[in-house]
C-alpha positions as CSV (number, residue, x, y, z in Angstrom):
1,X,39.5,-6.4,101.7
2,X,38.3,-4.6,98.6
3,X,34.7,-5.2,97.6
4,X,33.0,-4.9,94.3
5,X,31.1,-1.7,93.9
6,X,29.9,-0.7,90.4
7,X,27.9,2.3,91.5
8,X,27.7,5.0,88.8
9,X,28.7,2.5,86.0
10,X,26.4,1.4,83.2
11,X,26.4,-2.0,81.7
12,X,24.8,-3.4,78.5
13,X,24.1,-7.1,78.6
14,X,23.0,-8.8,75.4
15,X,20.6,-11.7,75.5
16,X,19.6,-10.7,79.0
17,X,16.0,-11.7,79.1
18,X,16.8,-15.2,80.4
19,X,19.5,-17.6,81.5
20,X,23.1,-16.5,82.1
21,X,22.3,-13.0,80.6
22,X,19.4,-12.4,83.0
23,X,21.4,-13.6,86.0
24,X,24.3,-11.5,84.9
25,X,22.1,-8.4,84.6
26,X,20.7,-8.9,88.1
27,X,24.2,-9.5,89.5
28,X,25.7,-6.4,88.1
29,X,22.7,-4.4,89.2
30,X,23.1,-5.8,92.8
31,X,26.7,-4.5,92.7
32,X,25.4,-1.0,92.0
33,X,25.4,-0.8,88.2
34,X,22.8,0.7,85.9
35,X,21.9,-2.1,83.5
36,X,20.5,-2.1,79.9
37,X,18.8,-5.5,79.2
38,X,19.0,-6.3,75.5
39,X,16.7,-9.0,74.1
40,X,15.9,-10.4,70.7
41,X,12.5,-9.2,69.5
42,X,10.8,-12.5,68.7
43,X,7.5,-12.4,66.8
44,X,5.5,-13.9,69.8
45,X,6.8,-11.3,72.2
46,X,8.1,-13.8,74.7
47,X,11.5,-12.3,75.1
48,X,10.0,-8.8,75.5
49,X,7.8,-10.0,78.3
50,X,10.7,-11.7,80.1
51,X,12.9,-8.6,79.7
52,X,10.2,-6.3,81.1
53,X,9.8,-8.7,84.1
54,X,13.6,-8.5,84.7
55,X,13.7,-4.8,84.3
56,X,10.8,-4.3,86.7
57,X,12.9,-5.8,89.4
58,X,15.8,-3.5,88.6
59,X,13.8,-0.3,89.1
60,X,15.2,3.1,88.0
61,X,18.6,1.6,87.3
62,X,17.3,-0.8,84.7
63,X,16.2,-0.3,81.0
64,X,15.3,-2.7,78.2
65,X,16.4,-2.5,74.5
66,X,15.2,-4.7,71.7
67,X,17.9,-5.6,69.1
68,X,18.9,-8.4,66.9
69,X,22.7,-8.8,67.5
70,X,23.1,-9.6,63.9
71,X,22.5,-5.9,63.1
72,X,25.1,-3.3,63.7
73,X,22.5,-0.6,63.3
74,X,20.2,-2.0,66.0
75,X,23.1,-2.5,68.4
76,X,24.3,1.1,67.8
77,X,20.9,2.2,69.0
78,X,21.2,0.1,72.1
79,X,24.5,1.7,73.0
80,X,23.1,5.1,72.3
81,X,20.2,4.4,74.6
82,X,22.5,3.4,77.4
83,X,24.4,6.7,77.2
84,X,21.3,8.8,76.8
85,X,19.5,7.1,79.7
86,X,22.4,6.8,82.2
87,X,25.1,9.2,80.9
88,X,27.9,6.6,80.4
89,X,28.8,3.2,79.1
90,X,31.4,1.3,81.1
91,X,30.6,-2.4,80.9
92,X,29.6,-4.6,78.0
93,X,28.7,-8.3,78.4
94,X,28.2,-10.1,75.1
95,X,26.1,-13.1,76.1
96,X,23.5,-13.5,73.3
97,X,23.7,-16.9,71.6
98,X,21.8,-19.7,70.0
99,X,22.1,-23.4,69.4
100,X,21.4,-25.2,66.1
101,X,22.9,-28.5,66.9
102,X,23.2,-31.1,64.1
103,X,25.9,-33.5,62.9
104,X,28.2,-32.0,60.2
105,X,26.8,-34.1,57.4
106,X,23.2,-33.1,58.2
107,X,23.9,-29.5,59.1
108,X,22.3,-27.1,56.7
109,X,24.0,-23.9,55.4
110,X,21.3,-21.9,57.2
111,X,22.0,-23.7,60.5
112,X,25.7,-22.9,60.1
113,X,25.2,-19.3,59.2
114,X,22.6,-18.5,61.8
115,X,24.9,-19.6,64.6
116,X,28.0,-17.8,63.2
117,X,26.0,-14.6,62.6
118,X,24.6,-14.6,66.1
119,X,27.3,-16.0,68.3
120,X,30.4,-14.6,66.5
121,X,29.4,-11.7,64.3
122,X,27.0,-10.5,67.0
123,X,30.0,-10.1,69.4
124,X,31.9,-8.1,66.7
125,X,28.9,-5.9,66.0
126,X,28.3,-5.3,69.7
127,X,31.9,-4.3,70.4
128,X,31.9,-2.1,67.2
129,X,28.8,-0.3,68.3
130,X,30.0,0.2,71.9
131,X,33.6,1.2,71.5
132,X,33.1,4.8,70.7
133,X,31.0,5.2,73.9
134,X,33.1,3.1,76.3
135,X,35.0,5.1,78.9
136,X,38.6,4.6,79.8
137,X,38.8,1.8,82.2
138,X,35.8,0.1,80.7
139,X,35.5,-3.7,80.5
140,X,34.1,-6.0,77.9
141,X,33.3,-9.6,78.7
142,X,32.5,-12.0,75.9
143,X,30.7,-15.3,76.7
144,X,32.5,-18.2,74.9
145,X,32.0,-21.9,75.7
146,X,33.6,-25.1,76.8
147,X,32.6,-26.3,73.3
148,X,35.2,-24.0,71.8
149,X,38.0,-26.1,73.2
150,X,36.4,-29.6,73.2
151,X,34.5,-29.5,69.9
152,X,31.3,-31.3,71.0
153,X,29.7,-33.7,68.5
154,X,27.0,-31.9,66.5
155,X,28.3,-28.4,67.3
156,X,30.5,-27.6,64.3
157,X,28.7,-24.2,64.0
158,X,28.6,-23.4,67.7
159,X,32.1,-24.6,68.6
160,X,33.6,-22.7,65.6
161,X,31.7,-19.5,66.6
162,X,32.8,-19.7,70.2
163,X,36.4,-20.4,69.3
164,X,36.2,-17.3,67.2
165,X,35.0,-15.4,70.2
166,X,38.0,-16.4,72.2
167,X,40.4,-15.3,69.5
168,X,38.5,-12.1,68.8
169,X,38.8,-11.4,72.6
170,X,42.6,-11.6,72.3
171,X,42.7,-9.3,69.3
172,X,40.5,-6.7,70.9
173,X,42.4,-6.8,74.1
174,X,45.5,-5.6,72.2
175,X,43.8,-3.0,70.1
176,X,41.7,-1.5,72.8
177,X,44.4,-1.4,75.5
178,X,45.6,2.0,74.3
179,X,42.2,3.3,75.5
180,X,42.5,1.4,78.8
181,X,39.6,-0.9,77.8
182,X,40.0,-4.5,79.1
183,X,38.5,-7.3,77.0
184,X,38.2,-10.8,78.5
185,X,36.1,-13.9,77.9
186,X,34.5,-16.6,80.0
187,X,34.0,-20.2,78.8
188,X,31.2,-21.9,80.8
189,X,30.6,-25.6,80.8
190,X,27.0,-26.9,80.9
191,X,24.8,-24.5,82.9
192,X,21.3,-25.1,84.3
193,X,19.5,-22.7,82.0
194,X,16.8,-23.2,79.3
195,X,19.6,-23.8,76.8
196,X,21.4,-26.2,79.0
197,X,18.3,-28.1,79.9
198,X,17.4,-28.5,76.2
199,X,20.2,-31.1,76.0
200,X,18.7,-34.6,75.9
201,X,18.7,-36.3,79.3
202,X,20.8,-39.2,78.1
203,X,23.5,-36.7,76.9
204,X,23.4,-34.8,80.1
205,X,24.1,-38.0,82.1
206,X,27.0,-38.7,79.9
207,X,28.3,-35.2,80.3
208,X,28.3,-35.5,84.1
209,X,30.9,-38.3,83.9
210,X,33.4,-35.8,82.5
211,X,32.9,-33.2,85.3
212,X,35.0,-33.8,88.5
213,X,32.6,-31.6,90.5
214,X,29.8,-34.0,89.3
215,X,27.2,-31.3,88.6
216,X,26.3,-28.6,86.2
217,X,26.7,-24.9,87.0
218,X,24.1,-22.6,88.5
219,X,23.8,-19.4,86.4
220,X,24.9,-17.4,89.4
221,X,28.2,-19.2,89.4
222,X,28.8,-17.9,85.8
223,X,27.5,-14.4,86.5
224,X,29.8,-14.0,89.6
225,X,32.8,-14.6,87.4
226,X,31.5,-12.1,84.9
227,X,31.1,-9.7,87.8
228,X,34.7,-10.2,88.7
229,X,35.9,-9.5,85.2
230,X,33.8,-6.3,85.1
231,X,35.2,-5.1,88.4
232,X,38.4,-3.4,89.4
233,X,39.5,-6.7,91.1
234,X,40.5,-7.8,87.6
235,X,42.1,-4.4,86.6
236,X,45.3,-6.0,85.3
237,X,43.6,-8.8,83.3
238,X,42.9,-8.5,79.6
239,X,42.9,-10.9,76.7
240,X,42.1,-13.8,79.0
241,X,39.6,-16.6,78.9
242,X,38.4,-18.0,82.2
243,X,37.2,-21.6,82.0
244,X,34.3,-22.1,84.4
245,X,33.4,-25.7,83.8
246,X,33.6,-27.8,87.0
247,X,36.9,-29.2,86.0
248,X,35.9,-30.6,82.6
249,X,38.8,-31.0,80.2
250,X,39.0,-33.1,77.1
């Protein structure tokens, strides 16, 4: 049986200082990849501290890179760093995302724009910055969301952005196929991360009633599917969105 071996490959994971991104970075590293951990440079330095902690566990095959995914220029520097440090860029996981939940009537223009800029435009900019460096046979994995297909109350911004990620994935899969670059997406349900745990407990209990497996996902269960999409085991898959949600369908 073929196993997953990413030795010699280099991955960039955006938003990798915590949550799904952190677990994904660690999972790809465990499979042999060099990993660049991107993080948002917050004023307090919390994300940098977390990123350095993750990187310390990765040793010589890890690196950190601060960048706001809303900036094509900053992401271009991240991809350049990956190539300069490890000599190649083979895998890109677009995970960075934020929540600004509020009902449509109360949602401000800023709350709408911040989420669109980070969760959708950030994916576009990241792919734009990476594409000239990606090797033939490379893989891009975009993190979408269950919200993209269910349209959760209070998530007009988030659901719209993630739905855009799914469609952008389809377009890029067609346009980059000539370079043998595969582009897929994963749409997680609720995951036990800081973001997932920020959901009010009353809402979390209601959500569980929609999940046949009757539990939320562990970050590793999402990261393992991303690992599959990064590996040669999915070599004939492109333009797809894998829904990893415990069976939750609206």
